[in-house]
C-alpha positions as CSV (number, residue, x, y, z in Angstrom):
1,X,1.3,-18.4,-2.9
2,X,3.6,-17.4,0.1
3,X,7.2,-17.2,0.3
4,X,9.2,-18.7,3.4
5,X,13.2,-17.5,3.8
6,X,14.9,-20.9,4.2
7,X,18.3,-19.2,6.2
8,X,20.4,-22.3,6.1
9,X,20.7,-21.8,2.2
10,X,19.2,-18.3,2.0
11,X,16.9,-19.4,-0.3
12,X,12.8,-18.9,-0.6
13,X,10.7,-21.9,-0.7
14,X,7.4,-21.4,-1.7
15,X,4.2,-22.9,-0.7
16,X,0.5,-22.7,-0.9
17,X,-1.6,-22.1,2.4
18,X,-4.8,-23.1,2.0
19,X,-7.4,-22.0,4.8
20,X,-9.3,-24.6,6.7
21,X,-9.6,-26.3,10.2
22,X,-6.6,-28.0,11.8
23,X,-4.8,-30.5,12.4
24,X,-3.0,-29.0,8.9
25,X,-2.2,-31.7,6.3
26,X,1.2,-30.9,4.5
27,X,1.5,-32.6,0.8
28,X,5.1,-32.6,-0.4
29,X,5.2,-33.7,-4.1
30,X,7.4,-36.2,-6.2
31,X,10.3,-35.9,-8.0
32,X,10.3,-33.0,-10.6
33,X,6.9,-32.2,-10.0
34,X,5.3,-28.6,-8.1
35,X,3.0,-28.7,-5.3
36,X,0.6,-27.1,-7.7
37,X,0.4,-29.6,-10.4
38,X,0.2,-32.6,-7.9
39,X,-2.3,-31.0,-5.2
40,X,-4.3,-28.2,-5.5
41,X,-6.9,-30.0,-7.6
42,X,-7.2,-32.6,-4.8
43,X,-7.2,-29.9,-1.9
44,X,-9.9,-28.0,-3.6
45,X,-11.9,-31.2,-3.3
46,X,-14.3,-32.4,-0.4
47,X,-14.0,-33.3,1.9
48,X,-10.1,-32.0,2.2
49,X,-11.3,-28.5,1.0
50,X,-12.6,-28.2,4.8
51,X,-9.0,-28.7,6.0
52,X,-6.1,-26.3,6.2
53,X,-3.5,-27.3,3.7
54,X,0.2,-26.5,3.2
55,X,1.9,-27.3,-0.2
56,X,5.3,-26.8,-0.5
57,X,7.4,-26.3,-3.7
58,X,10.5,-28.3,-2.4
59,X,13.7,-26.1,-3.2
60,X,14.8,-26.5,-6.9
61,X,11.2,-27.3,-7.6
62,X,8.4,-25.3,-8.5
63,X,8.3,-21.8,-8.0
64,X,10.8,-22.1,-5.0
65,X,14.5,-20.9,-5.2
66,X,17.4,-22.8,-6.7
67,X,20.4,-22.4,-4.4
68,X,23.7,-23.9,-5.6
69,X,24.4,-24.2,-1.8
70,X,21.8,-26.9,-1.3
71,X,22.6,-30.1,-1.5
72,X,19.1,-31.6,-2.8
73,X,19.7,-34.8,-0.7
74,X,16.6,-36.3,0.8
75,X,17.8,-35.3,4.4
76,X,18.0,-31.7,3.3
77,X,14.6,-31.4,1.9
78,X,12.8,-32.8,4.7
79,X,15.2,-30.2,7.2
80,X,14.1,-27.4,4.9
81,X,10.3,-28.7,5.4
82,X,10.7,-28.8,8.9
83,X,12.0,-25.5,9.2
84,X,8.7,-23.9,7.0
85,X,6.6,-26.0,9.7
86,X,8.5,-24.5,12.5
87,X,8.3,-21.1,10.7
88,X,4.3,-21.6,10.2
89,X,4.2,-22.7,14.0
90,X,2.8,-26.3,13.2
91,X,3.2,-29.1,15.3
92,X,1.4,-32.6,15.0
93,X,0.8,-32.0,11.2
94,X,-0.8,-35.0,9.3
95,X,1.9,-35.6,6.6
96,X,1.6,-37.0,2.8
97,X,4.1,-37.5,0.5
98,X,3.7,-38.9,-3.1
99,X,6.8,-41.1,-4.5
100,X,10.3,-39.2,-3.5
101,X,7.9,-37.1,-1.3
102,X,7.2,-40.2,0.5
103,X,10.7,-40.5,1.6
104,X,11.3,-37.0,2.1
105,X,8.2,-37.4,4.5
106,X,9.3,-40.4,6.3
107,X,12.7,-38.7,6.9
108,X,10.7,-35.5,8.3
109,X,9.0,-37.9,10.5
110,X,11.8,-39.8,11.7
111,X,13.7,-36.5,12.4
112,X,11.0,-34.6,13.4
113,X,8.2,-36.5,15.1
114,X,6.9,-33.2,17.0
115,X,5.9,-32.4,13.5
116,X,4.5,-35.2,12.3
117,X,1.2,-36.8,13.9
118,X,0.0,-38.8,11.2
119,X,2.1,-40.2,7.7
120,X,0.2,-40.9,4.8
121,X,2.6,-42.3,1.8
122,X,1.3,-42.4,-1.8
123,X,3.0,-45.2,-3.5
124,X,6.1,-43.8,-1.6
125,X,9.6,-44.2,-2.4
126,X,10.8,-47.2,0.0
127,X,14.1,-49.1,-0.9
128,X,17.2,-47.8,-2.7
129,X,16.0,-49.0,-6.1
130,X,15.7,-47.3,-9.3
131,X,12.5,-45.9,-10.0
132,X,10.9,-45.2,-13.6
133,X,12.0,-41.7,-13.3
134,X,14.7,-41.6,-10.6
135,X,16.6,-44.6,-12.5
136,X,17.3,-43.0,-16.0
137,X,18.2,-39.5,-14.2
138,X,20.7,-41.2,-11.8
139,X,21.9,-43.5,-14.4
140,X,23.5,-40.1,-16.1
141,X,26.1,-37.7,-15.1
142,X,25.0,-34.3,-13.4
143,X,26.6,-32.5,-16.1
144,X,25.3,-34.6,-18.9
145,X,21.4,-34.1,-17.7
146,X,21.6,-30.9,-17.2
147,X,23.3,-30.6,-20.8
148,X,20.6,-32.6,-22.5
149,X,19.0,-34.9,-20.2
150,X,16.6,-33.1,-18.8
151,X,15.6,-31.8,-22.0
152,X,15.2,-35.2,-23.6
153,X,13.4,-36.5,-20.4
154,X,10.8,-33.9,-20.4
155,X,10.0,-34.5,-24.3
156,X,9.5,-38.1,-23.5
157,X,7.5,-37.5,-20.7
158,X,5.0,-35.5,-22.9
159,X,5.1,-38.1,-25.7
160,X,4.0,-40.8,-23.2
161,X,1.2,-38.3,-22.2
162,X,2.4,-36.8,-19.0
163,X,2.1,-33.3,-20.3
164,X,0.9,-31.7,-17.1
165,X,3.6,-33.8,-15.2
166,X,6.1,-32.7,-18.0
167,X,5.5,-28.9,-17.3
168,X,6.5,-29.3,-13.9
169,X,9.3,-31.3,-14.6
170,X,10.6,-28.9,-17.3
171,X,10.3,-25.9,-14.6
172,X,12.5,-27.6,-12.2
173,X,16.2,-27.1,-11.9
174,X,18.0,-29.8,-13.7
175,X,20.9,-30.2,-11.1
176,X,18.6,-30.4,-8.4
177,X,16.3,-32.9,-10.1
178,X,19.5,-35.1,-10.6
179,X,20.8,-34.7,-7.3
180,X,17.9,-35.7,-5.5
181,X,17.2,-38.5,-7.7
182,X,21.0,-39.8,-7.0
183,X,20.4,-39.3,-3.2
184,X,16.9,-40.8,-3.3
185,X,18.0,-44.3,-4.7
186,X,21.5,-44.1,-2.7
187,X,21.7,-46.6,0.1
188,X,21.4,-45.8,3.3
189,X,20.9,-47.3,6.8
190,X,18.2,-47.3,8.1
191,X,16.4,-47.5,4.8
192,X,13.4,-45.9,4.4
193,X,11.5,-48.8,4.7
194,X,13.1,-49.7,8.0
195,X,12.4,-46.4,9.5
196,X,9.0,-46.5,8.6
197,X,8.6,-49.3,10.4
198,X,10.0,-47.9,13.1
199,X,8.0,-44.7,13.3
200,X,5.4,-44.3,16.1
201,X,2.4,-42.4,14.5
202,X,-0.3,-44.1,12.9
203,X,0.8,-44.6,8.9
204,X,-1.2,-45.6,6.0
205,X,0.3,-46.5,2.4
206,X,-2.0,-45.4,-0.6
207,X,-1.7,-47.6,-4.2
208,X,-3.4,-47.0,-7.4
209,X,-5.5,-49.8,-8.7
210,X,-3.3,-50.7,-11.5
211,X,0.0,-51.4,-9.3
212,X,-1.3,-54.0,-7.0
213,X,1.0,-56.3,-8.5
214,X,3.6,-54.6,-6.1
215,X,4.5,-56.9,-3.7
216,X,4.3,-54.3,-0.6
217,X,0.4,-54.3,-1.2
218,X,0.6,-57.3,0.8
219,X,4.0,-57.1,2.8
220,X,3.1,-53.7,4.5
221,X,-0.2,-54.8,6.3
222,X,2.1,-57.9,7.6
223,X,4.4,-55.6,8.9
224,X,1.7,-53.0,10.6
225,X,1.2,-50.7,8.0
226,X,-2.4,-50.6,6.6
227,X,-2.7,-50.3,2.8
228,X,-5.7,-48.4,0.8
229,X,-6.6,-48.7,-2.8
230,X,-7.6,-45.8,-5.0
231,X,-9.8,-47.6,-7.7
232,X,-8.8,-47.1,-11.4
233,X,-5.9,-45.1,-10.5
234,X,-1.8,-45.6,-11.4
235,X,1.1,-44.3,-9.5
236,X,0.2,-40.5,-10.4
237,X,-3.5,-41.2,-8.2
238,X,-3.9,-37.8,-6.9
239,X,-4.2,-36.2,-10.5
240,X,-5.8,-39.7,-12.1
241,X,-8.8,-39.8,-9.4
242,X,-8.6,-36.3,-7.2
243,X,-11.9,-36.8,-5.6
244,X,-11.5,-40.5,-4.7
245,X,-7.8,-39.6,-3.5
246,X,-9.3,-36.5,-1.3
247,X,-11.9,-39.2,0.1
248,X,-9.3,-41.4,0.9
249,X,-7.0,-39.1,2.5
250,X,-9.5,-37.6,4.7
251,X,-10.9,-41.1,6.0
252,X,-7.6,-41.7,7.4
253,X,-7.2,-43.4,10.4
254,X,-11.0,-43.9,10.1
C-alpha cells in the first residue's frame, strides 16, 4: 500500500497501485467500504490482472487518514482523488465507481475530464434519494450516529450476512461516514444523473442481475448510457461475482 499526502487537508490518502499495462483503471469504493475489501480480488482476476489498477481508500475510510478539517462531501472526495491522480501523473484513466463511489467518479469526470477517458459505474448513485445504507445513516444526527448509530449499523450488517463489508464499515470514521452519506443524498443541480448524461467520454452502467427491476435498466440505454448485467449478482457485484465482473470491466467499451 502507498501513501499520498493530500496537502489541502494535511492528511494521507492511502492506495494500492497494482502494476500492469496502461491506461490505468481507478476504482472508487462505496459508502463505508474500502479499496481492499471491494476491489483487490477483482483486480487479481484475469483479464484485469494485466491492467494497472489504482485503488484509493477515500479519506475517512479504510487505511486513509480521518482529517477533521475535511468536509467529506462528494465533491471533496472527488478533489482528493484528482489530486492523487495528478501526483501519479495519470491522464485519461478509466475510472470505475461503485454505489457512492459512482457519484464521486461522476463528479471527478465532470470537474476533471482530462483525468477520465472512460467512466464505468457499478450501480452508481444517480439521484438525491436515500439508499439502503445512506438513508438510515443520514436520518440520524451526526452526534447520534457517532455515539451509537455506527456500532448499531455495523452489527446489523453482520446479522444480515455482510460480515466482510461490515469489517470495512467498522474501520471507517463514523463522522466521515455520516457526512459523506448526507452529502451523497443532498439535492444538487445538476444532479449526478444530469452530470452523467452531459459527460463526453464513453460510459457504461453495470447492474447485478438481482436488481433488474430497477427502472434505470431501460432508462439509461434510452439516454445513451449502455447497461451491462453481471449474472447471479446483487448490488455488491464485484464481491458476488469477481471473475465475471472483472471480465465485464475489461471488455468495456468493446
